[in-house]
N, C-alpha and C positions, 0 to 999 in steps of 0.2 A: 419170639413171643408169640404162643400161643393164641390164635382166636377164642373167639368165645363161640358157644355153640348157640343155638339160636335161643331168642327169650331168657339167656341166663347173662346174670352183670354181677362184675364185683362187689361186695358186700364194702361198703360206709358207714355200717352202724354197727359192727362190730370191734374196730379200731385192732381188729390182730395182727402182726407182721405179714406182708402178700409182697407176692410175686412181685406186685402194679406197685410202680413208683405216682407221683403224682407232682405235674408242677405246672405252675405258669410263666411266660413269659414276658418280662420286663424289661422298658429300654433303661441304657445305660446312657453313664457321659463320654464312654469311647467310641470315633468317629473313623469308619474306616471309611476307604477310596474304593468303590467300586466301578468295571468297566461295564456298559448296559450301551446295544445297539436296538433300535428300537426302525422298525421298518417306517420308511413316504414313499412317496410316491413313487420319489425317483429317484426310489434308491434307500440302501441303509444309513440309518444314521447311526454315527460312534459316539459316544461320551463318556466323561468320567464324573460321577455323585458324587455328591455323603453320603452317609448311611450312618444311623446310628448302629452301633451294635444290640442286640439283646442277648439277657443271658436268662437260664432255668432257676427258678425257687421250686426247692420243693416243700409241700404239705401232706402232711400223717390223714389218714386216711380218718381217724377219728375229727383233726378241726375239718375237715372237710365238712364232714357228718353234721356238722357240731351248727356252723354258719350257715343263719338264712338270710338271705335277702331283704325278707317281709320286714325284719327289728329294723331295720333303716331308711325306716321311709312311714310316711302317714299313709294307713291302710283305707280304704275305698269300701264301706260300709254293705254286707251284703243284704239288698237288697230286692224281694219278688215282685219279678214286671222288669228287673236291670238287667235280667241278662239275657240274654241266647244261646241254647244248648246246642251244638254243630257234633253231629253223631260224626266219627272219624272215618269211616266210610267214603265219606262224603273228601273229605279231603286228600283221604289215598290210591283213591279211584277212582271218584269222579272228575275228580279236576282235571286230571290226564287222559281223562274221555272227552269233556270239553272238547280240548281244544287243544294237540301239541304244543301248539306255540307259548296260548294265554290259557290257555287249559284252569288254571291256580287263580289267576285274576277272574275271571268266571263266576268258579267257584264262590272269592270272596266277593261278588257283586251278586251272588242267591244271598250269602252272609249277612251281609248289609239287607237286603231288601225283606230278609226273614225277621229281622228286629225294629222294623218301624212294625209288623203283624204280632208284636205280643201278647195282646187278646183279639186279635183277629185274623182272616185266613185272608185280607186283600190291604192292600196301602196304597194312597191315593200321595204321587212324589215326582215330582218331573224331572227332566234330563239336568237340570243342575243340579240339584239337590245332592242326584246319583255320584256325578262327577263330578261334585266336592268332596263328597263320602270315597269314593277311591283315588282319586287325584288323576282325573285322567281328561281327554277330550271328547263331550258329546257325542263327538263318532265314534268313538270308540263304547260308549256306553250302549248306544242300539247295538251294535255289532255283540255285544255279550249277552245284548238281552237277547235279538235272535238268536243267540247261542241255548242260552236258557229255555226260551221258549220253541225252541226244534225238540231241542233234550226231556219237555213232558216238565218243567220246574215253576213254570206260570205259562200265564196268558195274558195277555193284554187288551185293554179297550179304552179305548179314547173318547174321548165327551168335546159335539161340537156346540158352538154358543146359537141358543135355538133361531138367533135373531141374525147370525149372518155363518152362514156352511160352510167356510172359510177358514174359521177360527180354529185349530188346537188347541185346550190346555192342559193342566195336567193328565195322565196318565192314569189309571188305573190299572191297580197289576197284581192280579190273582195272586197266590204263591202258595207253592205246596209246602202242603204241614211236615208233610212223613219222609223220609229218605226211600228211594226203589230199588232193589236190586240193578246193577249191571244187563242186559240181557247179554246171548252168546253170542254174537254181533261186537257188538264193543265189549265184552273179555275177549275176542281173538284180539283188537285191537293195541292191547296193552303190553308194553314189551314183557319180555321173559323173568324180568326176577320182579315183575309188577303181577301178574298170571301166578307164580308162587307163591305172593305174598296172600294171593286173596284165595287159592287154595290153601292156607292155612286156616283165611279166617274164615275162610265154608266148613271145613271140618269144623271148627268148635259149635259152629252154628248149627250141624247136619246132628249135637249129641241132639240138641232141643228142641231140632224139627223137624221135617222133610222137606228139602230143598230142590229143585229142579228152576235150568233155568231158560227164560222169552227164547225165543228164538230172535227174535228185533222187536221193535218197539217202534209204530209208526204215530205219530202224537200228527206229523198231515191229518189224516183219517178221521181222527179225535174231533179234530178243529171243525174237519168238512163236517162231520157228522152234527156240530153246535151249530150249521147253520141254518139247522132246519129248525133254530129256533127263534131268530129273525124278525123282530118285528117293526113295527113305524111306528118310535117313540114322538110325543110332541113337547108332552109335560117331561120331569124330573122321577122316574120308579127307582123300585129298586135300593140299592145301595146307594146312587145317588142324592134320591129321596132321602133314606135315613139321615147321611150327613148335613143335608140343609136344615131338616129339622131339626136337627142335635145342634145348631146352629143358637133355637131359645133358648138353650139351654146356659149361660152365659147371659145372659139376665146383670147379674151381681156382681161377675168380673167387671164388663163393662161401664157398671156404674163407678167403678174405683176407678177401673183404668181414666176414667173420664174425671174424675177429681184429679187427677194425677197430671191435667193439662195446665197450662198458664192460661191468661183471659186471649194474651194475644196470639197461644198457641191454636185453645175451642176459637176463638173469628178467625182467623186465617184457616183452618177447617171448615169452620162452617162455610165459608166463599166459596173453598173448593168443591165442596160437596153440590152448593148448588150449583152450579158449573156443572160439574161432570153430570147431574140432573136428569141434564139439559140434550145434555146427548148422548145415550145411554138408553133401552127403556125404563120402564117401572118396574116392573120385579126384577129383572135384572137391578136394580139401584137396590131396592130396597133388602135384597138374598146381602149383600156384596159389600156394602158400606154403609147400610144404617148402624152397623153395630164395631165402627172404626172409630181409632180415635189419630194422633200427628204428633210428634215432638221435634222440637226443631229447637240444635244448638249453636253454640257463636257463628262455627264454620259456615251455616245455615247445611249443615247435614239432616236431613230428615229421616225418622220411623214412622211408621206407617203399623200399629198394632192389631190383630184384628183375633178372633175367639180363639180356631184350631187351627192348625198347620194345613189343614185340605181347605179354607178358606184364606190362610192367608197367602197361600203357595199358587190358587188359585186370579186370585187379584195380581201377585207382581209376575206370572204369565202373561196374564189379558188385559192387565188396564195399566199395569206402571205406565208406558206409555202417554197412554192418555194424561192420569197423573200431570207428568212433565211434561205434558202440550197444554192441562188450565194454569197449573202454576206461571205456567211462560207468558200467556195469553192474560193473568190478574197483575203480571211484573211481581209476582212473590218467586224470592231465591231461592235456589235449590242446589247444593255444592253434588249432594250426593241422595240420594230414595233410598234406602230398607226396608224391610217386614217383617215381619215379627209376632209371636202372638200374644194375650195379654201376662202378663209379669203375674205372678202369683202372690 
């Protein structure tokens, strides 16, 4: 069988007879015994296993072309602001460049971060949230974020609590919105097959624009230059200030969420808030707890709701132990504590 030339694919649209045949493997009821060798620590183990045989079922090009997976399920509506568009250049070339062993996972981590920035170039997000999204440990997340920052795809900032410099909460991550070319140095590190694919990609690019490689990217120097802008901040400014002020916009949502609390839930949550107010500064209490509601089910699972993702992740990361401590002091049972935003 001849191999396809670059960019050529067999036509599935015409239904005409070709020299290619298309099939799928399907299991049968025929079972055969197969000898298998398994390498063990102290030698090789031989065993006989039963294996179901498969057969080939052939299909015409026309039937394959007409088959659509989309016709067999309900489709998610196409909505503005609910898609993250990724250039194939990231997946083809940056992924292997990030790291030879885990570069694909690093690229996916960047995609997840980008999905949280659909209307801005930053996200307040916790390591726990990222870890859940990419199904990995927080230690692994830190490694991926280090790689992304070294490559100039993100830059991280942390915010400490004003009255306790030891506490570090949710990370502010500014996320690159445009995709850079590889440097010459990074290009040379690609496997030969990917360098050839990159060459073909550049040939198409050069038809529309002039392009030359940078020799290398050193973002350590870029971040060092940023240090010239370091200031001593006592009160929240910039993005953090904007996020805090934005919570004032959720008064109506707060009132609606509060109406859904039962009398007992409201009574218990108010007693919890009164105790918390004695344990933290007034500005902190007013900022993070004034617009909170809480619900409890029969299993004593508590759900604390706040105005937005930034607020609930901040409280979850910084104040969850305090809330549990206060509940215990007041004798309020809590088998599980979770956080979320006000339901619409």
